[in-house]
VMD Tcl script that draws the C-alpha trace (Angstrom):
set ca {
  {75.64 76.47 80.98}
  {79.47 77.08 82.18}
  {80.35 76.59 85.78}
  {81.52 79.73 87.74}
  {85.39 79.40 89.25}
  {85.15 79.56 92.96}
  {89.10 79.30 93.61}
  {89.68 83.10 93.49}
  {87.13 83.51 96.90}
  {90.06 81.65 98.34}
  {92.55 84.03 96.99}
  {90.89 86.75 97.85}
  {90.69 85.69 101.70}
  {93.94 84.92 101.39}
  {95.26 87.94 100.29}
  {93.78 89.84 103.65}
  {89.76 90.57 102.38}
  {89.18 92.82 99.26}
  {91.40 95.75 99.70}
  {91.41 98.71 102.69}
  {88.22 99.31 103.87}
  {88.20 103.28 104.17}
  {85.33 106.20 104.52}
  {83.83 106.50 101.06}
  {84.09 110.38 99.70}
  {81.07 111.58 97.44}
  {81.60 109.56 94.77}
  {82.07 111.24 91.02}
  {85.23 113.36 89.59}
  {87.08 115.74 91.54}
  {86.18 118.98 92.00}
  {88.54 120.94 89.42}
  {86.23 124.35 89.42}
  {89.18 125.99 91.29}
  {92.24 123.81 89.56}
  {94.12 126.41 86.53}
  {93.20 124.70 83.27}
  {95.25 121.88 81.86}
  {96.27 122.46 78.53}
  {95.95 119.16 76.41}
  {99.77 118.33 74.36}
  {100.52 119.34 71.29}
  {102.45 118.32 68.49}
  {102.97 115.73 65.97}
  {102.36 111.86 67.02}
  {105.28 109.78 66.36}
  {106.05 107.29 63.33}
  {103.63 104.35 64.11}
  {106.47 101.86 62.14}
  {109.51 102.73 65.43}
  {107.97 104.05 67.99}
  {108.70 102.53 70.86}
  {106.70 99.66 72.23}
  {108.67 98.00 75.57}
  {106.12 95.49 76.32}
  {104.81 94.72 79.34}
  {105.87 95.65 83.34}
  {107.72 92.52 85.16}
  {104.63 91.00 87.28}
  {107.23 92.03 90.46}
  {107.30 96.20 89.32}
  {104.06 96.13 87.98}
  {101.89 98.62 89.75}
  {99.13 99.45 86.73}
  {98.40 101.39 84.05}
  {95.83 102.02 81.15}
  {93.99 100.19 78.55}
  {92.44 100.87 75.37}
  {90.46 98.14 74.31}
  {88.05 96.74 71.61}
  {85.63 94.18 71.26}
  {82.91 93.61 68.24}
  {80.52 96.57 70.06}
  {82.52 99.07 72.00}
  {85.94 101.05 72.96}
  {86.83 100.96 76.23}
  {89.67 103.08 77.77}
  {90.30 102.91 81.33}
  {92.97 102.18 83.90}
  {94.53 103.07 86.97}
  {98.16 103.32 89.02}
  {99.05 101.48 92.41}
  {101.69 102.26 95.12}
  {102.83 99.00 95.17}
  {102.29 95.42 93.79}
  {99.25 92.80 95.11}
  {101.38 89.66 96.05}
  {98.51 87.62 94.73}
  {99.03 89.23 91.45}
  {102.70 87.89 91.05}
  {102.49 83.98 89.09}
  {105.02 81.91 89.44}
  {106.96 80.41 86.25}
  {106.24 76.25 86.08}
  {106.78 75.64 82.60}
  {108.05 77.76 79.45}
  {108.72 76.51 75.60}
  {108.60 77.97 72.57}
  {106.22 81.07 72.91}
  {104.75 79.95 75.62}
  {104.47 80.05 79.81}
  {102.77 78.35 82.48}
  {101.88 80.62 85.20}
  {101.00 79.40 88.87}
  {99.21 81.73 91.29}
  {99.77 80.74 94.77}
  {98.58 81.71 98.30}
  {100.25 83.72 100.63}
  {98.95 82.46 104.19}
  {99.42 85.05 107.24}
  {98.64 84.17 110.98}
  {97.20 86.25 112.21}
  {94.89 87.73 109.31}
  {95.44 90.57 108.35}
  {94.00 94.05 108.68}
  {91.73 95.14 106.16}
  {93.63 97.68 105.04}
  {96.72 95.32 104.52}
  {97.35 92.12 102.13}
  {99.33 89.00 103.08}
  {102.85 88.88 101.53}
  {104.80 85.69 100.15}
  {106.93 85.34 103.39}
  {103.92 85.62 105.95}
  {104.21 89.35 107.02}
  {101.16 91.63 106.47}
  {101.47 94.70 104.20}
  {99.71 98.04 102.87}
  {97.32 97.01 100.31}
  {97.82 98.97 97.34}
  {96.39 101.95 96.78}
  {94.83 103.65 93.47}
  {96.80 106.78 93.06}
  {96.13 110.45 91.32}
  {97.95 110.14 87.88}
  {96.75 113.94 86.94}
  {94.87 114.68 84.02}
  {95.40 112.20 81.04}
  {95.03 112.88 77.60}
  {94.90 109.96 75.01}
  {95.94 111.65 71.52}
  {95.34 108.90 67.93}
  {91.70 108.36 68.82}
  {89.91 108.86 66.26}
  {88.09 111.49 68.83}
  {90.82 112.87 71.76}
  {90.52 111.21 75.26}
  {90.55 113.81 78.16}
  {90.47 112.00 81.35}
  {89.77 113.31 85.51}
  {89.89 110.77 88.06}
  {86.91 109.26 89.55}
  {86.37 109.41 93.48}
  {86.86 107.23 95.73}
  {89.97 105.66 94.30}
  {91.13 107.58 91.13}
  {90.43 105.34 88.66}
  {89.90 106.74 85.07}
  {87.56 105.56 82.23}
  {85.84 106.80 79.14}
  {82.85 105.07 77.87}
  {81.44 107.08 75.21}
  {83.23 106.69 72.21}
  {82.92 105.99 68.77}
  {83.36 102.22 67.51}
  {85.76 101.59 67.19}
  {87.71 104.46 68.19}
  {90.99 103.24 66.80}
  {92.76 103.01 63.32}
  {95.43 100.04 62.58}
  {98.88 101.17 62.46}
  {97.76 104.54 63.31}
  {100.30 106.08 66.49}
  {98.55 106.33 69.69}
  {100.01 108.12 72.79}
  {98.89 108.91 76.52}
  {100.28 111.47 78.86}
  {99.61 111.61 82.39}
  {100.21 115.54 83.00}
  {101.20 114.93 87.02}
  {99.55 113.73 90.13}
  {102.03 111.45 92.38}
  {104.44 110.72 89.45}
  {104.54 113.68 87.55}
  {104.41 113.49 83.99}
  {105.12 110.43 81.93}
  {104.41 109.42 78.31}
  {103.46 106.00 77.09}
  {102.70 104.77 73.45}
  {100.67 102.40 70.99}
  {99.46 101.40 67.97}
  {95.85 101.09 66.69}
  {95.06 97.29 65.61}
  {92.21 95.84 63.81}
  {89.79 92.78 64.38}
  {90.27 89.64 65.78}
  {89.22 86.81 64.47}
  {89.54 83.58 65.34}
  {89.74 80.87 62.64}
  {89.40 77.36 65.06}
  {86.44 76.76 66.04}
  {87.56 75.17 68.96}
  {91.01 75.02 70.54}
  {91.59 70.99 71.42}
  {94.36 70.49 73.91}
  {95.66 66.34 74.04}
  {98.60 65.41 76.10}
  {101.37 65.75 73.92}
  {99.98 66.91 70.68}
  {101.02 70.06 69.74}
  {98.06 72.65 69.44}
  {97.75 74.98 66.45}
  {96.07 77.69 66.88}
  {95.08 79.98 63.96}
  {93.64 83.63 63.44}
  {93.49 86.19 60.29}
  {96.59 88.20 60.94}
  {96.67 91.80 60.63}
  {99.14 92.37 58.20}
  {100.46 96.01 58.02}
  {103.29 97.35 59.92}
  {103.62 94.56 61.76}
  {103.66 95.87 65.15}
  {100.82 93.33 67.09}
  {100.89 90.55 69.39}
  {98.57 87.77 69.72}
  {98.09 87.15 73.11}
  {96.38 84.12 74.28}
  {95.37 82.63 77.85}
  {93.78 78.97 78.76}
  {92.38 78.31 81.96}
  {91.65 74.37 82.58}
  {91.98 74.07 86.39}
  {89.54 76.37 87.44}
  {88.44 74.39 90.77}
  {92.28 74.14 91.97}
  {93.79 74.94 95.18}
  {96.91 76.31 92.93}
  {95.52 76.67 89.65}
  {98.12 77.12 86.56}
  {97.79 78.81 83.37}
  {98.99 78.52 79.93}
  {100.05 82.03 78.32}
  {101.14 82.87 74.88}
  {102.37 85.17 72.85}
  {102.65 85.21 69.29}
  {103.78 87.37 66.78}
  {100.52 88.15 64.45}
  {101.35 85.46 61.63}
  {98.44 83.84 61.44}
  {99.42 80.67 63.31}
  {101.02 79.80 66.66}
  {101.92 76.55 67.67}
  {101.67 75.49 71.71}
  {104.26 72.83 72.27}
  {102.59 69.41 73.10}
  {105.10 69.06 75.90}
  {103.75 71.44 77.32}
  {100.76 70.86 76.93}
  {101.60 67.56 79.08}
  {102.91 69.54 81.86}
  {99.74 71.94 81.90}
  {97.42 69.06 82.34}
  {99.43 66.87 84.71}
  {99.17 70.44 87.17}
  {94.98 69.32 87.02}
  {91.62 69.63 84.94}
  {88.81 70.63 86.91}
  {85.52 72.91 85.85}
  {85.16 74.19 82.42}
  {87.82 75.47 80.61}
  {88.14 78.64 79.82}
  {90.18 80.68 76.66}
  {90.91 84.42 76.09}
  {92.57 86.02 73.11}
  {93.04 89.70 71.89}
  {95.34 91.08 69.48}
  {97.68 94.06 70.89}
  {100.41 95.96 71.64}
  {102.00 96.97 74.99}
  {104.40 99.90 75.91}
  {105.69 100.70 79.31}
  {107.36 102.95 81.60}
  {109.05 103.04 84.22}
  {108.90 105.67 87.16}
  {111.27 104.88 90.05}
  {109.31 102.60 92.74}
  {107.13 100.80 89.63}
  {106.44 100.57 86.34}
  {103.19 101.30 84.18}
  {101.80 100.02 80.74}
  {99.45 100.78 77.99}
  {97.85 98.01 76.10}
  {96.10 98.98 72.84}
  {94.09 95.58 72.28}
  {91.27 93.84 69.81}
  {89.65 90.91 71.58}
  {88.52 87.93 70.36}
  {86.32 85.02 71.01}
  {88.06 81.44 70.75}
  {86.42 78.28 72.71}
  {88.62 75.50 74.43}
  {88.31 71.41 75.24}
  {90.44 69.01 77.08}
  {90.87 65.67 74.95}
  {89.76 63.12 77.55}
  {88.28 65.47 80.41}
  {84.44 65.85 80.50}
  {83.14 69.08 82.30}
  {79.63 68.87 83.93}
  {77.86 70.55 86.50}
  {74.27 70.42 88.62}
  {72.85 72.40 84.84}
  {74.85 69.86 83.00}
  {75.34 66.29 84.76}
  {75.55 64.31 82.53}
  {78.74 62.27 81.85}
  {79.60 59.37 79.68}
  {79.01 56.06 80.66}
  {81.13 54.80 83.52}
  {81.24 58.12 84.93}
  {79.56 60.57 87.26}
  {80.25 64.25 87.95}
  {82.00 65.66 90.79}
  {79.88 68.98 91.64}
  {82.51 70.09 93.45}
  {85.39 70.05 90.84}
  {82.58 70.21 88.13}
  {84.50 67.10 86.10}
  {83.05 63.72 84.94}
  {85.12 61.31 86.97}
}
mol new
graphics top color blue
foreach p $ca { graphics top sphere $p radius 0.5 }
foreach p [lrange $ca 0 end-1] q [lrange $ca 1 end] { graphics top cylinder $p $q radius 0.2 }
display resetview
């Protein structure tokens, strides 16, 4: 059984808890019986070959956004937009080469600790915890079934679970319209993607050796990219993750020199990898940036050469090594 990372609890506490503690309102959709009906947007969808895909928001301005995500069994539309950036979510770039970067999660520290409605910033001061905002009615066109979402209370989260699967077709345009709320109307774009099949049984990271990753390319218009995220220091105090954004050609390379740097930051616990084929658009709304990702999640496994994870459930280690149960690694 794979181990479970525990560093997130440290991060959660350092950030000032789990967000603001406010009296909960009745859960469910807001009462819209007295609101005037919102007319769905009309007009032709844009050309998927040329529609704007501005890419992700900068982390320091990322207030949230929406995702249309498929996997083997389901397609889900969801999203939320906050009035600020959670400091803990802003990662520090500590290495970069080719299509890949190393990102370190740092832990802000405030003394005395922040109030429940606050979070700690990196300068040691307490700031208001970002609160999710009302974006009005949200429409998503270009799916096999149009979506209309109202925010759920409390928290102004949006989601639609009851969609046919898959809910989009490759190379078909997708448009999200938010009709009002805090920011007023805005529009985001996407292009449908197809299933992602990873061809490597296990991605092996070896010190100083280039790692080649393989998948079945989508073809077509070529608007999609492959996003890879790898974690190998699951119990580190300030863990570093490897992220790559590859052109969707069927092969991507993680440079061996970057792998050496990655391993040098520490290896603990059971390595984890995630991979998805996606398109991303974003728009700046003045005080922050909001994004739309259309994605298909694939499956990937990763190992680090020369390191052997272990746990109370899998305590066996190679001869001469014993399991450090706290770090879940044979030493």
